[in-house]
C-alpha positions in Angstrom: 50.5 55.4 65.3 51.6 57.2 62.7 54.4 56.9 60.4 57.7 58.7 60.9 57.7 61.9 59.3 54.1 62.3 58.1 51.3 64.8 59.3 48.3 63.9 60.8 46.3 64.7 57.2 48.8 62.8 55.3 48.3 60.1 57.6 45.1 60.7 57.5 42.2 57.8 58.6 44.9 54.4 57.9 44.3 51.8 60.1 47.1 50.0 62.0 46.8 47.6 59.9 47.6 48.9 56.8 51.0 47.3 56.4 49.3 44.3 55.3 47.1 45.6 52.0 48.5 46.7 48.7 47.7 50.2 48.8 47.0 50.1 45.0 44.4 47.8 44.9 42.3 50.5 46.5 42.8 52.5 42.9 41.2 49.3 41.6 43.0 49.7 38.1 41.8 46.0 37.1 38.0 47.0 37.9 39.2 50.3 35.8 40.5 47.9 32.9 37.7 45.6 32.9 35.1 48.0 32.8 36.9 50.3 29.6 36.9 46.2 27.8 33.5 46.2 27.9 32.8 50.1 26.4 32.4 50.7 22.2 35.1 52.2 20.8 36.2 55.4 23.0 37.1 58.8 21.0 37.5 61.4 23.9 37.8 60.1 27.6 38.5 63.0 30.6 39.9 61.7 33.8 39.0 64.2 36.9 41.9 65.1 39.5 44.0 62.8 36.9 47.7 63.1 39.4 49.8 61.2 37.5 47.6 59.6 35.5 47.5 56.2 35.5 43.7 55.5 34.2 44.5 57.9 31.5 47.3 55.2 30.6 45.1 52.3 31.1 42.5 54.0 28.4 45.8 54.5 26.2 46.2 51.0 26.4 42.5 49.8 25.6 41.8 52.7 22.9 45.1 53.5 21.5 43.9 55.9 19.2 41.6 57.7 22.3 41.9 61.8 23.2 43.0 61.7 26.5 42.1 64.9 28.0 43.5 65.3 32.0 41.1 67.8 34.1 43.7 68.9 37.1 43.3 71.4 40.0 46.3 73.6 40.0 49.9 73.3 37.9 51.4 72.1 41.0 49.8 68.7 40.5 51.0 68.0 36.6 54.0 65.9 36.3 55.9 64.2 33.4 53.7 60.6 33.8 51.1 63.1 33.6 51.7 64.8 30.1 53.0 61.1 29.2 50.1 59.7 29.7 47.9 62.9 28.5 47.4 64.3 25.7 45.7 67.5 27.0 46.1 69.0 30.2 42.7 71.3 31.6 43.4 73.3 34.9 40.0 73.6 36.7 38.1 73.8 39.9 35.9 70.7 39.7 34.1 71.8 42.3 33.6 75.8 40.9 34.5 75.9 37.3 32.5 74.3 33.8 34.7 71.5 32.2 36.7 73.0 30.0 35.3 70.5 27.0 32.9 71.2 24.7 29.2 69.6 25.9 28.0 66.5 24.5 31.6 65.9 23.5 32.7 63.5 25.2 32.9 59.5 25.6 34.2 58.7 28.8 34.9 60.4 31.9 36.6 59.0 34.8 36.7 60.3 38.7 38.7 57.3 40.3 39.5 58.1 44.2 38.6 62.3 43.7 35.0 62.5 45.0 35.1 61.3 48.0 37.5 64.6 48.3 34.7 66.9 47.4 31.2 68.6 48.7 29.7 69.8 45.4 28.9 66.3 44.1 25.7 67.9 42.0 27.9 70.7 40.2 30.5 68.0 39.5 27.9 65.7 38.4 26.2 68.1 36.3 29.5 68.9 34.4 30.2 65.2 33.7 26.8 65.2 31.9 26.4 68.2 30.1 30.3 66.9 28.7 28.8 63.6 28.0 27.7 62.2 24.7 24.3 60.4 24.9 25.7 57.1 25.3 28.6 57.7 27.1 30.1 56.2 30.8 31.2 57.5 33.9 33.4 56.1 35.9 33.3 56.8 39.4 35.6 54.6 42.0 35.6 56.0 45.7 36.3 54.5 49.5 32.7 52.5 50.6 31.8 53.8 53.4 29.5 50.3 54.1 32.7 48.5 53.9 33.5 44.9 56.0 36.2 46.8 58.2 34.3 49.6 58.1 31.0 48.1 59.4 32.9 46.1 62.3 34.4 49.5 63.1 31.0 51.3 64.0 29.8 48.3 65.8 32.7 49.1 68.2 31.7 52.6 68.4 34.6 53.5 65.7 35.0 56.3 62.9 35.4 54.7 59.5 38.7 55.0 58.5 38.3 57.0 55.2 36.1 59.4 57.1 38.3 60.8 60.4 37.5 64.1 60.8 41.3 64.9 60.4 41.7 63.5 56.5 40.9 65.0 53.2 37.3 62.9 52.7 34.3 64.8 53.3 31.8 62.7 51.2 30.9 59.0 52.2 29.7 56.9 49.6 27.8 53.1 49.6 26.6 51.4 46.5 22.7 51.6 47.6 22.9 55.4 48.5 25.0 56.1 44.9 22.5 54.5 43.1 19.5 56.4 45.0 21.6 60.0 44.0 21.5 59.2 40.5 18.2 58.1 40.4 16.5 60.7 42.4 18.7 63.4 40.6 18.5 62.2 37.0 16.7 59.5 35.6 18.0 59.5 32.4 21.4 57.5 33.4 22.2 54.2 34.5 24.4 51.8 36.8 25.3 49.1 34.1 28.0 47.4 36.2 29.1 47.9 39.8 32.3 46.0 41.4 34.5 45.9 44.1 38.5 46.2 44.8 40.9 46.1 48.0 39.3 44.3 50.9 40.9 45.7 54.7 42.9 44.2 56.2 43.9 41.4 53.8 47.2 41.2 51.9 46.6 41.5 48.0 45.7 37.3 47.1 42.9 37.3 49.2 41.7 40.8 48.8 41.3 40.3 45.3 39.0 37.4 45.8 37.2 38.5 48.4 36.1 41.8 46.4 35.1 40.1 43.9 32.9 37.8 45.7 31.6 40.5 47.9 31.6 44.1 46.0 29.5 45.6 48.8 31.8 45.0 51.2 35.1 45.8 49.6 37.3 49.1 50.7 36.8 51.0 47.3 33.7 50.4 45.0 33.5 51.3 41.0 30.3 52.2 39.0 30.7 52.1 35.3 27.5 54.7 34.6 25.7 55.7 31.7 24.0 58.4 30.2 20.8 57.0 28.2 19.1 60.4 27.6 19.4 64.2 27.3 20.4 65.8 30.0 19.0 69.2 30.7 20.6 70.4 34.3 19.1 68.3 36.5 21.7 67.5 38.9 22.0 70.9 39.5 18.4 72.2 39.6 18.3 69.2 42.7 19.4 71.0 45.2 17.4 74.3 45.1 14.1 71.9 44.1 14.7 69.8 47.2 15.2 72.8 49.1 18.6 71.4 50.6 19.7 73.6 53.4 23.2 73.8 52.4 24.7 76.4 50.4 25.6 74.0 46.9 27.1 75.4 44.6 25.2 74.7 41.3 26.4 77.3 38.9 26.3 81.1 38.9 22.9 81.5 38.0 21.5 78.7 40.7 19.5 80.7 43.0 16.9 82.0 40.3 17.2 80.0 37.1 15.1 76.8 38.5 11.0 77.1 39.4 10.7 77.7 42.6 14.1 78.7 43.6 13.9 81.3 46.9 15.4 85.0 45.6 
């Protein structure tokens, strides 16, 4: 049953047992902080789809001297909390625009519960890895299509909760498929840490224990990805080279700039 006063899209894929869980666990703030504390000093950090900038606030706590840049899709999403947590706010459509930072200038990019809302992952990863320094890091947090509760739902022939057709999520992610995506598109990066957060339909104290013990079954999964080599447009080139029969946006010249592209 939908909550009173919410539209179907707002309710999305929420399960009737959702009242048992702490929804803050979905964002894995403790996981993001653990990742941050494992990194060398970060001078410049960018958060995609920053919202109120919670993860930038964590960056500020761990790296007080870090320059913090928030990227949002519209000025409508900018609020007082974001202006407090970010030193610089840029407006950009991450599925279409170039990231508004100097290439090779960024130590850290964070996209937490954002990529599942997007189609153009090849372009987004292209822009992230163009922006990162060699040795820089990308923290990705996404819902897990292979979570414990989704596996049970699929056995019963029920759609995974995070990917209902009437919700905002259009991209499913799992650990194995995400690692395969990275290795196929750009072998010059590596996943150096993987963790989980949230575990449906358990309350917070149990969810933390279960997500830590069985991260591949957690509701949300988190990747700490390092850029190990110079990036030369491999993510944007892949859909053309692989002849993917989908009109992915890979930049204004993507139809001709890669060998083998069709006119």
